[in-house]
N, C-alpha and C positions, 0 to 999 in steps of 0.2 A: 314190310318186314319190321318187327320191333327188335331194337337193340337196347338192351339194359346196360345203364351206365352207373357206377358207384361214385358217391361223393358229390353228386349235384346237389347244392344247397340254395341256390339263388338264381335270380334272373340273369346275371352274368354268366353263369354256367350254361344257361340255355342258349345264350347268344354265342359262346364259344363252341358248343356242339353243333350249332346250326352252320355257323361259318366253316367249321371243320368239314362238315358233311358236304357243303355247296363246293368247297375247295376240291374235293375229291369227285365232283360231278355226279354227286348223289342228290336225290330230290326228296327233302324232307317233307312229309305230310304234316307232321306236329312233332314239336320237342317240348317235352314236360320235364319236371322234376324226376329224374331217375329212369327215364325212358325216351328214346327218339323213335319215331316211326318213319321209314323211308318207303318209296314206291317200289323200288327194286329189291332183288336179293343182294346180300353183301358178300362179295367174293372174299376169300381168304386173304389175299394181298391187300385188298381196300380195307378190311378189318384191321389188318396189322398197321396200315399207314394211319387209319383213324385213331386206333388206340396209341400210336406213338405221338400224334399231334394233341390229343387231349391229356395225355399223361404229363405233358409239359405244364400244365395247371392242376394237376393233382387228381384228375379223373381217370376212370378206366373202365373198359367194357367189361361186364360180368357175363359169364358164360354158363357156370354150373348152376343146377337147379336150385340149390340152397342159397346161393349168392343172389339169384334173381329174386327169390322169395324175400330175402332180407331187404333188399332195395325197394321192393314194392311195399314192405311193412314201413320202411322209413318215409317212402314217398306219401303213403297214406297218413302217417303220423304228422308229417309237415303239413298237409292239406288240413288235417284236423286242428292243428295248432294255429295255423295262419288264416283260417276261415273266418271272413268278415261276420258271418252270422253265427250265432251261438248254436253250435251242434246240440241237439237235445239228448242223445245218447252217450254213455261213457265210452272210452276208448276201446275196452274189450268188445262190447258189442258192435262198434263201428268197424274195427279191423276184421272181426269175424264175418260180418256181413259183406264188406268190400272184397275179402279175399276168399270167401266161401269156405272157411276152415274154422276149426275149433280154436277158440282162443288160446286155451292151454297149450296145444300144439304149437302155435305162432309164438307164445311166450317163451316156451322151452327152447325152440330153434333159435329164437333171437338172443336170448340170454347165453345160449352156448357159443354161438358165433361172435357176438358183439361183446360179450363179457359185462354186460349190463342189462337191467330190465327195460321192458318197453316203457314203463311209467318213469324211469329215471331218464330215459332217451327223450320222452316228451318234455320233462322239466328242464333239460339241457336246451332243447329248441326254444322253449318259452323264455327262458334266461337270455339266450343269445338275441332273440328278437326284442327282449326287454332293454338289453344293452344299446342296441341299435336305436331304439326309440328314444332312450335317454340322452344318447349322443347326438343324433340327427334330426329329432322331431321335438315338437313343443307339447307333449303330454306331460301332466303331473302324474304322480305315482299311482294315484287312486284310478286314474283313467287307463294306465297302462296295466293295472292288475285286472280291470275289467275287460279291456280289449283282449287280454291274454287268457281269459276265463279262469283267473285264480278265484277261489272262493271269497277271499277277502284281501285287503291291503297287507294285513298281517302275514297270511298265507304267502303272498307274494315276496314280502321283505324277507321272511324267513328262508324261502327257497333260494332267493337271490343271493343272501349271504352264504348259505351252505354251499352253493356252487362256485361263487366268485371269491368268497373269502371278505367282501365288503358288503355293507348295507347299501341300499339304492342312493341314499342321500351322500354317503362317503364317495361312492363311485362317480356320481354327478360331479362332486366338488373336485375330484381329480381331473375332469375335463376342464372344469374352470380354471384350475391352477395351470394346466398345460397351456391354455388360451393365454392367460396373463403372462406366461413366461415367453411365449412367443411375441407378444405385443412389447414387452420389455426389450427384448433383443433388437427389434427393429428401431425403437427409440433410440437406443445407445449407439446404433450404427449411423444415425442420422447426422 
């Protein structure tokens, strides 16, 4: 049985869901972003318990058809953005093929429920991943732009600033300032 889950965005979410399922003596077949598959049927009482557990970290079970479709769109958008290989088709063709539905239909439903376009959501995902790469990895901005499939460094910088309010260089300098401030604190306390 598949269980669709809203707000799953990272590997940690998958771990939380898997542990919650096991805590309830359910047997996960696989847990992916937005969906968990279990061997057995999910009783109403276990569904409520699972929802209560995952709600503590901002996740929730999605039951209505529109909500399930939105979560599947988000899941495929994440797959599209985070793919290590450069997917050769545009997002509209990718989603239409994966979900076997017309892109205009998907786009209208998504915009109506999420109050933003699919393209804007894709850009939000890319910028969040870029922030993570700037803070925790050793890539320069050109490498980040390339890995996240921006057309150019300029397009990456423009989108980053539009969403965060900072250009990537300034954002990175804020990280450096925080690190220096922490180092100064420990020196003053010695």
